Predicted model as a PDB file, atoms N, CA, C, CB and O in Angstrom, pLDDT in the B-factor column:
MODEL        1                                                                  
ATOM      1  N   MET A   1     135.944  98.536 105.849  1.00 61.00           N  
ATOM      2  CA  MET A   1     135.682  99.118 104.850  1.00 61.00           C  
ATOM      3  C   MET A   1     136.859 100.296 104.875  1.00 61.00           C  
ATOM      4  CB  MET A   1     134.202  99.493 104.847  1.00 61.00           C  
ATOM      5  O   MET A   1     137.360 100.822 105.869  1.00 61.00           O  
ATOM      6  N   GLN A   2     137.105 100.511 103.651  1.00 69.00           N  
ATOM      7  CA  GLN A   2     137.726 101.550 103.245  1.00 69.00           C  
ATOM      8  C   GLN A   2     137.656 102.977 103.252  1.00 69.00           C  
ATOM      9  CB  GLN A   2     137.775 101.355 102.453  1.00 69.00           C  
ATOM     10  O   GLN A   2     136.529 103.375 102.956  1.00 69.00           O  
ATOM     11  N   GLU A   3     138.557 103.955 103.511  1.00 75.00           N  
ATOM     12  CA  GLU A   3     137.943 105.399 103.553  1.00 75.00           C  
ATOM     13  C   GLU A   3     137.544 105.827 103.005  1.00 75.00           C  
ATOM     14  CB  GLU A   3     138.280 106.194 103.691  1.00 75.00           C  
ATOM     15  O   GLU A   3     138.416 105.700 102.146  1.00 75.00           O  
ATOM     16  N   PRO A   4     136.547 106.615 102.353  1.00 81.00           N  
ATOM     17  CA  PRO A   4     135.661 106.823 101.378  1.00 81.00           C  
ATOM     18  C   PRO A   4     137.117 108.320 100.457  1.00 81.00           C  
ATOM     19  CB  PRO A   4     133.631 107.435 102.273  1.00 81.00           C  
ATOM     20  O   PRO A   4     137.717 109.316 100.862  1.00 81.00           O  
ATOM     21  N   ALA A   5     137.031 107.678  99.366  1.00 79.00           N  
ATOM     22  CA  ALA A   5     137.848 108.496  98.236  1.00 79.00           C  
ATOM     23  C   ALA A   5     137.061 109.416  97.135  1.00 79.00           C  
ATOM     24  CB  ALA A   5     138.656 107.420  97.375  1.00 79.00           C  
ATOM     25  O   ALA A   5     136.134 109.170  96.363  1.00 79.00           O  
ATOM     26  N   GLU A   6     137.969 110.779  97.449  1.00 86.00           N  
ATOM     27  CA  GLU A   6     137.497 111.829  96.091  1.00 86.00           C  
ATOM     28  C   GLU A   6     137.760 111.002  94.898  1.00 86.00           C  
ATOM     29  CB  GLU A   6     138.470 113.408  95.899  1.00 86.00           C  
ATOM     30  O   GLU A   6     138.842 110.420  94.826  1.00 86.00           O  
ATOM     31  N   ILE A   7     136.593 110.846  93.631  1.00 91.00           N  
ATOM     32  CA  ILE A   7     137.121 111.218  92.663  1.00 91.00           C  
ATOM     33  C   ILE A   7     136.716 111.885  91.841  1.00 91.00           C  
ATOM     34  CB  ILE A   7     137.442 110.586  92.263  1.00 91.00           C  
ATOM     35  O   ILE A   7     135.666 112.406  92.219  1.00 91.00           O  
ATOM     36  N   GLY A   8     137.032 112.215  90.717  1.00 92.00           N  
ATOM     37  CA  GLY A   8     137.067 112.922  89.324  1.00 92.00           C  
ATOM     38  C   GLY A   8     135.704 112.049  88.463  1.00 92.00           C  
ATOM     39  O   GLY A   8     135.171 110.954  88.639  1.00 92.00           O  
ATOM     40  N   ILE A   9     135.516 113.073  87.567  1.00 94.00           N  
ATOM     41  CA  ILE A   9     134.834 112.745  86.295  1.00 94.00           C  
ATOM     42  C   ILE A   9     135.224 113.280  85.511  1.00 94.00           C  
ATOM     43  CB  ILE A   9     133.691 112.870  86.134  1.00 94.00           C  
ATOM     44  O   ILE A   9     135.030 114.496  85.522  1.00 94.00           O  
ATOM     45  N   ASP A  10     135.776 112.845  84.705  1.00 96.00           N  
ATOM     46  CA  ASP A  10     136.341 113.693  82.976  1.00 96.00           C  
ATOM     47  C   ASP A  10     135.323 114.023  82.226  1.00 96.00           C  
ATOM     48  CB  ASP A  10     137.251 112.725  81.788  1.00 96.00           C  
ATOM     49  O   ASP A  10     134.156 113.668  82.395  1.00 96.00           O  
ATOM     50  N   GLU A  11     135.882 114.925  81.118  1.00 97.00           N  
ATOM     51  CA  GLU A  11     135.173 115.323  80.300  1.00 97.00           C  
ATOM     52  C   GLU A  11     134.164 114.530  79.604  1.00 97.00           C  
ATOM     53  CB  GLU A  11     135.855 115.786  79.651  1.00 97.00           C  
ATOM     54  O   GLU A  11     133.072 114.987  79.266  1.00 97.00           O  
ATOM     55  N   GLN A  12     134.516 113.443  79.414  1.00 97.00           N  
ATOM     56  CA  GLN A  12     133.934 112.080  78.763  1.00 97.00           C  
ATOM     57  C   GLN A  12     132.989 111.882  79.347  1.00 97.00           C  
ATOM     58  CB  GLN A  12     134.653 110.856  78.762  1.00 97.00           C  
ATOM     59  O   GLN A  12     132.061 111.426  78.678  1.00 97.00           O  
ATOM     60  N   GLY A  13     132.771 112.083  80.643  1.00 95.00           N  
ATOM     61  CA  GLY A  13     132.206 111.535  81.700  1.00 95.00           C  
ATOM     62  C   GLY A  13     132.637 110.408  82.587  1.00 95.00           C  
ATOM     63  O   GLY A  13     132.103 110.180  83.673  1.00 95.00           O  
ATOM     64  N   ARG A  14     133.298 109.942  82.250  1.00 94.00           N  
ATOM     65  CA  ARG A  14     134.499 108.243  83.002  1.00 94.00           C  
ATOM     66  C   ARG A  14     134.934 108.763  84.265  1.00 94.00           C  
ATOM     67  CB  ARG A  14     136.423 107.690  81.953  1.00 94.00           C  
ATOM     68  O   ARG A  14     135.331 109.847  84.692  1.00 94.00           O  
ATOM     69  N   VAL A  15     134.730 107.651  84.697  1.00 93.00           N  
ATOM     70  CA  VAL A  15     135.555 107.779  86.719  1.00 93.00           C  
ATOM     71  C   VAL A  15     136.388 106.420  86.463  1.00 93.00           C  
ATOM     72  CB  VAL A  15     133.990 107.480  88.721  1.00 93.00           C  
ATOM     73  O   VAL A  15     136.018 105.508  85.723  1.00 93.00           O  
ATOM     74  N   GLN A  16     137.632 106.457  87.243  1.00 92.00           N  
ATOM     75  CA  GLN A  16     138.445 105.564  87.268  1.00 92.00           C  
ATOM     76  C   GLN A  16     138.663 105.206  89.474  1.00 92.00           C  
ATOM     77  CB  GLN A  16     139.931 106.292  86.146  1.00 92.00           C  
ATOM     78  O   GLN A  16     139.123 105.930  90.357  1.00 92.00           O  
ATOM     79  N   LEU A  17     138.209 104.139  89.502  1.00 91.00           N  
ATOM     80  CA  LEU A  17     138.216 103.616  90.740  1.00 91.00           C  
ATOM     81  C   LEU A  17     139.503 102.865  91.413  1.00 91.00           C  
ATOM     82  CB  LEU A  17     137.187 102.800  90.690  1.00 91.00           C  
ATOM     83  O   LEU A  17     140.232 102.437  90.518  1.00 91.00           O  
ATOM     84  N   SER A  18     139.848 102.666  92.318  1.00 88.00           N  
ATOM     85  CA  SER A  18     140.921 102.538  92.604  1.00 88.00           C  
ATOM     86  C   SER A  18     140.650 100.838  92.690  1.00 88.00           C  
ATOM     87  CB  SER A  18     141.401 103.484  93.805  1.00 88.00           C  
ATOM     88  O   SER A  18     139.567 100.262  92.792  1.00 88.00           O  
ATOM     89  N   LEU A  19     141.940 100.289  92.615  1.00 88.00           N  
ATOM     90  CA  LEU A  19     141.632  98.649  92.685  1.00 88.00           C  
ATOM     91  C   LEU A  19     141.531  98.175  93.858  1.00 88.00           C  
ATOM     92  CB  LEU A  19     142.613  97.767  92.101  1.00 88.00           C  
ATOM     93  O   LEU A  19     141.180  97.004  94.000  1.00 88.00           O  
ATOM     94  N   GLY A  20     141.812  98.967  94.928  1.00 87.00           N  
ATOM     95  CA  GLY A  20     141.447  98.147  96.512  1.00 87.00           C  
ATOM     96  C   GLY A  20     139.768  98.786  96.425  1.00 87.00           C  
ATOM     97  O   GLY A  20     139.186  97.828  96.932  1.00 87.00           O  
ATOM     98  N   LEU A  21     138.763  99.712  96.126  1.00 88.00           N  
ATOM     99  CA  LEU A  21     137.615  99.784  95.999  1.00 88.00           C  
ATOM    100  C   LEU A  21     137.357  98.942  95.596  1.00 88.00           C  
ATOM    101  CB  LEU A  21     137.182 100.531  95.572  1.00 88.00           C  
ATOM    102  O   LEU A  21     136.572  98.223  96.214  1.00 88.00           O  
ATOM    103  N   LEU A  22     137.976  98.447  94.047  1.00 90.00           N  
ATOM    104  CA  LEU A  22     137.154  97.170  93.419  1.00 90.00           C  
ATOM    105  C   LEU A  22     137.346  95.727  94.154  1.00 90.00           C  
ATOM    106  CB  LEU A  22     137.660  96.942  91.830  1.00 90.00           C  
ATOM    107  O   LEU A  22     136.503  94.830  94.186  1.00 90.00           O  
ATOM    108  N   ALA A  23     138.210  95.713  94.541  1.00 89.00           N  
ATOM    109  CA  ALA A  23     138.659  94.115  95.254  1.00 89.00           C  
ATOM    110  C   ALA A  23     137.786  94.243  96.792  1.00 89.00           C  
ATOM    111  CB  ALA A  23     140.872  93.903  95.606  1.00 89.00           C  
ATOM    112  O   ALA A  23     137.597  93.217  97.444  1.00 89.00           O  
ATOM    113  N   GLU A  24     137.430  95.198  97.145  1.00 89.00           N  
ATOM    114  CA  GLU A  24     136.385  95.096  98.464  1.00 89.00           C  
ATOM    115  C   GLU A  24     135.313  94.990  98.361  1.00 89.00           C  
ATOM    116  CB  GLU A  24     136.282  95.982  99.267  1.00 89.00           C  
ATOM    117  O   GLU A  24     134.478  94.776  99.240  1.00 89.00           O  
ATOM    118  N   ALA A  25     135.160  95.149  97.064  1.00 90.00           N  
ATOM    119  CA  ALA A  25     133.652  95.213  96.154  1.00 90.00           C  
ATOM    120  C   ALA A  25     133.267  94.048  95.903  1.00 90.00           C  
ATOM    121  CB  ALA A  25     133.631  95.895  94.735  1.00 90.00           C  
ATOM    122  O   ALA A  25     132.121  93.631  96.071  1.00 90.00           O  
ATOM    123  N   GLY A  26     134.227  93.416  95.468  1.00 90.00           N  
ATOM    124  CA  GLY A  26     134.386  91.876  95.037  1.00 90.00           C  
ATOM    125  C   GLY A  26     134.001  91.798  93.484  1.00 90.00           C  
ATOM    126  O   GLY A  26     133.361  90.935  92.882  1.00 90.00           O  
ATOM    127  N   ILE A  27     134.766  93.315  92.902  1.00 93.00           N  
ATOM    128  CA  ILE A  27     134.657  93.498  91.127  1.00 93.00           C  
ATOM    129  C   ILE A  27     136.167  93.420  90.986  1.00 93.00           C  
ATOM    130  CB  ILE A  27     133.875  95.213  90.351  1.00 93.00           C  
ATOM    131  O   ILE A  27     137.003  93.950  91.717  1.00 93.00           O  
ATOM    132  N   THR A  28     136.442  92.364  89.488  1.00 91.00           N  
ATOM    133  CA  THR A  28     137.616  92.558  89.393  1.00 91.00           C  
ATOM    134  C   THR A  28     137.550  93.813  87.858  1.00 91.00           C  
ATOM    135  CB  THR A  28     138.423  90.937  89.302  1.00 91.00           C  
ATOM    136  O   THR A  28     136.617  94.393  87.303  1.00 91.00           O  
ATOM    137  N   PRO A  29     139.007  93.787  87.643  1.00 88.00           N  
ATOM    138  CA  PRO A  29     138.831  94.193  86.287  1.00 88.00           C  
ATOM    139  C   PRO A  29     138.500  93.598  85.144  1.00 88.00           C  
ATOM    140  CB  PRO A  29     139.649  94.601  85.995  1.00 88.00           C  
ATOM    141  O   PRO A  29     138.774  92.420  84.914  1.00 88.00           O  
ATOM    142  N   GLY A  30     137.933  94.305  84.399  1.00 91.00           N  
ATOM    143  CA  GLY A  30     137.420  94.050  82.979  1.00 91.00           C  
ATOM    144  C   GLY A  30     135.712  93.197  83.392  1.00 91.00           C  
ATOM    145  O   GLY A  30     134.910  92.675  82.617  1.00 91.00           O  
ATOM    146  N   ALA A  31     135.663  93.332  84.670  1.00 94.00           N  
ATOM    147  CA  ALA A  31     133.941  92.704  85.208  1.00 94.00           C  
ATOM    148  C   ALA A  31     132.731  93.621  84.373  1.00 94.00           C  
ATOM    149  CB  ALA A  31     133.599  93.069  87.329  1.00 94.00           C  
ATOM    150  O   ALA A  31     132.813  94.844  84.254  1.00 94.00           O  
ATOM    151  N   GLU A  32     131.786  92.934  83.913  1.00 94.00           N  
ATOM    152  CA  GLU A  32     130.931  93.354  83.501  1.00 94.00           C  
ATOM    153  C   GLU A  32     129.843  94.374  84.506  1.00 94.00           C  
ATOM    154  CB  GLU A  32     130.543  92.279  82.967  1.00 94.00           C  
ATOM    155  O   GLU A  32     129.605  93.855  85.597  1.00 94.00           O  
ATOM    156  N   LEU A  33     129.362  95.350  84.335  1.00 95.00           N  
ATOM    157  CA  LEU A  33     128.751  96.217  85.242  1.00 95.00           C  
ATOM    158  C   LEU A  33     127.520  96.757  85.060  1.00 95.00           C  
ATOM    159  CB  LEU A  33     129.448  97.134  85.425  1.00 95.00           C  
ATOM    160  O   LEU A  33     127.858  97.756  84.424  1.00 95.00           O  
ATOM    161  N   VAL A  34     126.713  96.807  85.121  1.00 93.00           N  
ATOM    162  CA  VAL A  34     125.406  97.525  85.389  1.00 93.00           C  
ATOM    163  C   VAL A  34     124.996  98.813  86.062  1.00 93.00           C  
ATOM    164  CB  VAL A  34     124.805  96.789  85.988  1.00 93.00           C  
ATOM    165  O   VAL A  34     125.070  98.627  87.276  1.00 93.00           O  
ATOM    166  N   ALA A  35     124.605 100.009  85.796  1.00 93.00           N  
ATOM    167  CA  ALA A  35     124.692 101.274  86.983  1.00 93.00           C  
ATOM    168  C   ALA A  35     123.501 101.442  85.932  1.00 93.00           C  
ATOM    169  CB  ALA A  35     126.277 102.672  87.339  1.00 93.00           C  
ATOM    170  O   ALA A  35     123.083 101.120  84.820  1.00 93.00           O  
ATOM    171  N   PHE A  36     123.176 102.437  87.492  1.00 91.00           N  
ATOM    172  CA  PHE A  36     121.560 102.716  87.536  1.00 91.00           C  
ATOM    173  C   PHE A  36     121.880 103.711  88.754  1.00 91.00           C  
ATOM    174  CB  PHE A  36     120.297 101.182  87.892  1.00 91.00           C  
ATOM    175  O   PHE A  36     122.709 103.682  89.664  1.00 91.00           O  
ATOM    176  N   SER A  37     120.529 104.902  88.254  1.00 94.00           N  
ATOM    177  CA  SER A  37     120.626 106.114  89.164  1.00 94.00           C  
ATOM    178  C   SER A  37     119.831 105.509  90.572  1.00 94.00           C  
ATOM    179  CB  SER A  37     119.796 107.632  88.391  1.00 94.00           C  
ATOM    180  O   SER A  37     118.996 104.604  90.574  1.00 94.00           O  
ATOM    181  N   ASP A  38     120.213 106.091  91.477  1.00 92.00           N  
ATOM    182  CA  ASP A  38     119.621 105.418  92.753  1.00 92.00           C  
ATOM    183  C   ASP A  38     118.801 107.068  93.843  1.00 92.00           C  
ATOM    184  CB  ASP A  38     121.383 104.377  93.779  1.00 92.00           C  
ATOM    185  O   ASP A  38     118.317 107.220  94.965  1.00 92.00           O  
ATOM    186  N   GLY A  39     119.025 107.771  92.870  1.00 90.00           N  
ATOM    187  CA  GLY A  39     118.403 108.893  92.677  1.00 90.00           C  
ATOM    188  C   GLY A  39     119.680 110.110  94.239  1.00 90.00           C  
ATOM    189  O   GLY A  39     120.678 109.691  94.824  1.00 90.00           O  
ATOM    190  N   ASP A  40     119.099 111.351  94.361  1.00 92.00           N  
ATOM    191  CA  ASP A  40     119.823 112.160  95.549  1.00 92.00           C  
ATOM    192  C   ASP A  40     121.376 112.062  95.248  1.00 92.00           C  
ATOM    193  CB  ASP A  40     119.469 111.471  97.158  1.00 92.00           C  
ATOM    194  O   ASP A  40     122.149 111.956  96.201  1.00 92.00           O  
ATOM    195  N   GLY A  41     121.937 112.101  93.715  1.00 91.00           N  
ATOM    196  CA  GLY A  41     123.563 112.244  93.892  1.00 91.00           C  
ATOM    197  C   GLY A  41     124.148 110.719  93.926  1.00 91.00           C  
ATOM    198  O   GLY A  41     125.318 110.521  94.256  1.00 91.00           O  
ATOM    199  N   ARG A  42     123.362 109.764  93.605  1.00 92.00           N  
ATOM    200  CA  ARG A  42     124.014 108.116  93.893  1.00 92.00           C  
ATOM    201  C   ARG A  42     123.956 107.333  92.603  1.00 92.00           C  
ATOM    202  CB  ARG A  42     123.046 107.123  95.105  1.00 92.00           C  
ATOM    203  O   ARG A  42     122.976 106.990  91.942  1.00 92.00           O  
ATOM    204  N   ILE A  43     124.912 107.186  92.459  1.00 93.00           N  
ATOM    205  CA  ILE A  43     124.702 106.056  91.165  1.00 93.00           C  
ATOM    206  C   ILE A  43     125.432 104.522  91.797  1.00 93.00           C  
ATOM    207  CB  ILE A  43     125.761 106.718  89.420  1.00 93.00           C  
ATOM    208  O   ILE A  43     126.438 104.556  92.506  1.00 93.00           O  
ATOM    209  N   VAL A  44     124.776 103.285  91.427  1.00 91.00           N  
ATOM    210  CA  VAL A  44     124.871 102.521  92.005  1.00 91.00           C  
ATOM    211  C   VAL A  44     125.985 101.489  91.016  1.00 91.00           C  
ATOM    212  CB  VAL A  44     123.534 102.215  92.430  1.00 91.00           C  
ATOM    213  O   VAL A  44     126.106 101.801  89.831  1.00 91.00           O  
ATOM    214  N   LEU A  45     126.518 100.666  91.379  1.00 92.00           N  
ATOM    215  CA  LEU A  45     127.301  99.732  89.935  1.00 92.00           C  
ATOM    216  C   LEU A  45     127.096  98.564  90.715  1.00 92.00           C  
ATOM    217  CB  LEU A  45     129.264 100.016  89.338  1.00 92.00           C  
ATOM    218  O   LEU A  45     127.299  98.467  91.925  1.00 92.00           O  
ATOM    219  N   ARG A  46     126.587  97.479  89.769  1.00 92.00           N  
ATOM    220  CA  ARG A  46     126.296  95.682  90.659  1.00 92.00           C  
ATOM    221  C   ARG A  46     127.322  95.180  89.319  1.00 92.00           C  
ATOM    222  CB  ARG A  46     123.913  94.627  90.729  1.00 92.00           C  
ATOM    223  O   ARG A  46     127.689  95.656  88.245  1.00 92.00           O  
ATOM    224  N   ARG A  47     127.493  94.127  89.980  1.00 92.00           N  
ATOM    225  CA  ARG A  47     128.060  93.146  88.828  1.00 92.00           C  
ATOM    226  C   ARG A  47     126.942  93.081  88.154  1.00 92.00           C  
ATOM    227  CB  ARG A  47     128.646  91.651  89.198  1.00 92.00           C  
ATOM    228  O   ARG A  47     125.897  93.607  88.536  1.00 92.00           O  
ATOM    229  N   HIS A  48     127.126  92.183  86.699  1.00 92.00           N  
ATOM    230  CA  HIS A  48     125.816  92.143  85.841  1.00 92.00           C  
ATOM    231  C   HIS A  48     125.193  90.825  86.384  1.00 92.00           C  
ATOM    232  CB  HIS A  48     126.080  92.108  84.068  1.00 92.00           C  
ATOM    233  O   HIS A  48     123.970  90.820  86.522  1.00 92.00           O  
ATOM    234  N   GLU A  49     125.886  89.721  86.703  1.00 90.00           N  
ATOM    235  CA  GLU A  49     125.200  88.357  86.844  1.00 90.00           C  
ATOM    236  C   GLU A  49     124.484  88.789  88.135  1.00 90.00           C  
ATOM    237  CB  GLU A  49     126.260  86.891  86.969  1.00 90.00           C  
ATOM    238  O   GLU A  49     123.587  87.988  88.397  1.00 90.00           O  
ATOM    239  N   ASP A  50     124.595  89.943  89.166  1.00 91.00           N  
ATOM    240  CA  ASP A  50     123.804  89.607  90.478  1.00 91.00           C  
ATOM    241  C   ASP A  50     122.963  90.468  90.258  1.00 91.00           C  
ATOM    242  CB  ASP A  50     124.424  89.694  91.903  1.00 91.00           C  
ATOM    243  O   ASP A  50     121.979  90.365  90.990  1.00 91.00           O  
ATOM    244  N   ALA A  51     122.925  91.709  89.176  1.00 88.00           N  
ATOM    245  CA  ALA A  51     121.803  92.122  88.840  1.00 88.00           C  
ATOM    246  C   ALA A  51     120.637  91.544  88.146  1.00 88.00           C  
ATOM    247  CB  ALA A  51     122.076  92.894  88.366  1.00 88.00           C  
ATOM    248  O   ALA A  51     119.469  91.740  88.482  1.00 88.00           O  
ATOM    249  N   VAL A  52     121.105  90.684  86.971  1.00 89.00           N  
ATOM    250  CA  VAL A  52     120.131  89.792  86.574  1.00 89.00           C  
ATOM    251  C   VAL A  52     119.336  88.796  87.085  1.00 89.00           C  
ATOM    252  CB  VAL A  52     120.503  89.349  85.921  1.00 89.00           C  
ATOM    253  O   VAL A  52     118.224  88.389  86.751  1.00 89.00           O  
ATOM    254  N   ARG A  53     120.481  88.315  88.389  1.00 90.00           N  
ATOM    255  CA  ARG A  53     119.917  86.863  89.072  1.00 90.00           C  
ATOM    256  C   ARG A  53     118.977  87.984  89.854  1.00 90.00           C  
ATOM    257  CB  ARG A  53     121.214  85.550  90.200  1.00 90.00           C  
ATOM    258  O   ARG A  53     117.795  87.695  89.667  1.00 90.00           O  
ATOM    259  N   ASP A  54     119.104  88.977  90.537  1.00 87.00           N  
ATOM    260  CA  ASP A  54     117.881  89.662  91.274  1.00 87.00           C  
ATOM    261  C   ASP A  54     116.713  90.014  90.673  1.00 87.00           C  
ATOM    262  CB  ASP A  54     118.210  90.791  91.803  1.00 87.00           C  
ATOM    263  O   ASP A  54     115.696  90.188  91.345  1.00 87.00           O  
ATOM    264  N   LEU A  55     116.734  90.164  89.279  1.00 84.00           N  
ATOM    265  CA  LEU A  55     116.064  90.436  88.690  1.00 84.00           C  
ATOM    266  C   LEU A  55     115.111  89.297  88.308  1.00 84.00           C  
ATOM    267  CB  LEU A  55     116.650  91.028  87.966  1.00 84.00           C  
ATOM    268  O   LEU A  55     113.954  89.623  88.041  1.00 84.00           O  
ATOM    269  N   LEU A  56     115.504  87.797  88.239  1.00 88.00           N  
ATOM    270  CA  LEU A  56     115.041  86.720  87.916  1.00 88.00           C  
ATOM    271  C   LEU A  56     114.487  86.740  88.818  1.00 88.00           C  
ATOM    272  CB  LEU A  56     115.640  85.750  87.598  1.00 88.00           C  
ATOM    273  O   LEU A  56     113.499  87.467  88.716  1.00 88.00           O  
ATOM    274  N   GLU A  57     114.626  86.164  90.001  1.00 89.00           N  
ATOM    275  CA  GLU A  57     114.238  86.170  91.774  1.00 89.00           C  
ATOM    276  C   GLU A  57     113.395  87.010  92.229  1.00 89.00           C  
ATOM    277  CB  GLU A  57     115.341  86.488  92.722  1.00 89.00           C  
ATOM    278  O   GLU A  57     112.873  86.807  93.325  1.00 89.00           O  
ATOM    279  N   ARG A  58     113.093  88.117  91.482  1.00 86.00           N  
ATOM    280  CA  ARG A  58     111.842  89.384  91.616  1.00 86.00           C  
ATOM    281  C   ARG A  58     110.835  89.100  90.386  1.00 86.00           C  
ATOM    282  CB  ARG A  58     112.561  91.233  91.407  1.00 86.00           C  
ATOM    283  O   ARG A  58     109.757  89.673  90.232  1.00 86.00           O  
ATOM    284  N   GLY A  59     111.337  88.189  89.604  1.00 80.00           N  
ATOM    285  CA  GLY A  59     110.515  88.103  88.274  1.00 80.00           C  
ATOM    286  C   GLY A  59     110.402  88.758  87.521  1.00 80.00           C  
ATOM    287  O   GLY A  59     109.381  88.769  86.833  1.00 80.00           O  
ATOM    288  N   HIS A  60     111.547  89.693  87.310  1.00 67.00           N  
ATOM    289  CA  HIS A  60     111.011  91.087  86.276  1.00 67.00           C  
ATOM    290  C   HIS A  60     111.533  90.301  85.054  1.00 67.00           C  
ATOM    291  CB  HIS A  60     111.888  93.000  86.528  1.00 67.00           C  
ATOM    292  O   HIS A  60     110.886  90.812  84.140  1.00 67.00           O  
ATOM    293  N   LEU A  61     112.280  89.411  84.533  1.00 62.00           N  
ATOM    294  CA  LEU A  61     112.955  88.967  83.441  1.00 62.00           C  
ATOM    295  C   LEU A  61     111.996  87.667  82.767  1.00 62.00           C  
ATOM    296  CB  LEU A  61     114.509  88.543  83.943  1.00 62.00           C  
ATOM    297  O   LEU A  61     112.379  87.077  81.756  1.00 62.00           O  
TER     298      LEU A  61                                                      
ENDMDL                                                                          
END                                                                             
């Protein structure tokens, strides 16, 4: 696991994630992601296909 890195949020609410962090998570530039709040200051990013698969397995779609 890489060392945590501080990132900022610009005026439009955008963040930039390092290529190393993306690679570690198995996410490639241009990937479609789903974002959701996990409460208490956490935002979770999931690959779209993984999030859909999880929902299908749980019977939510």
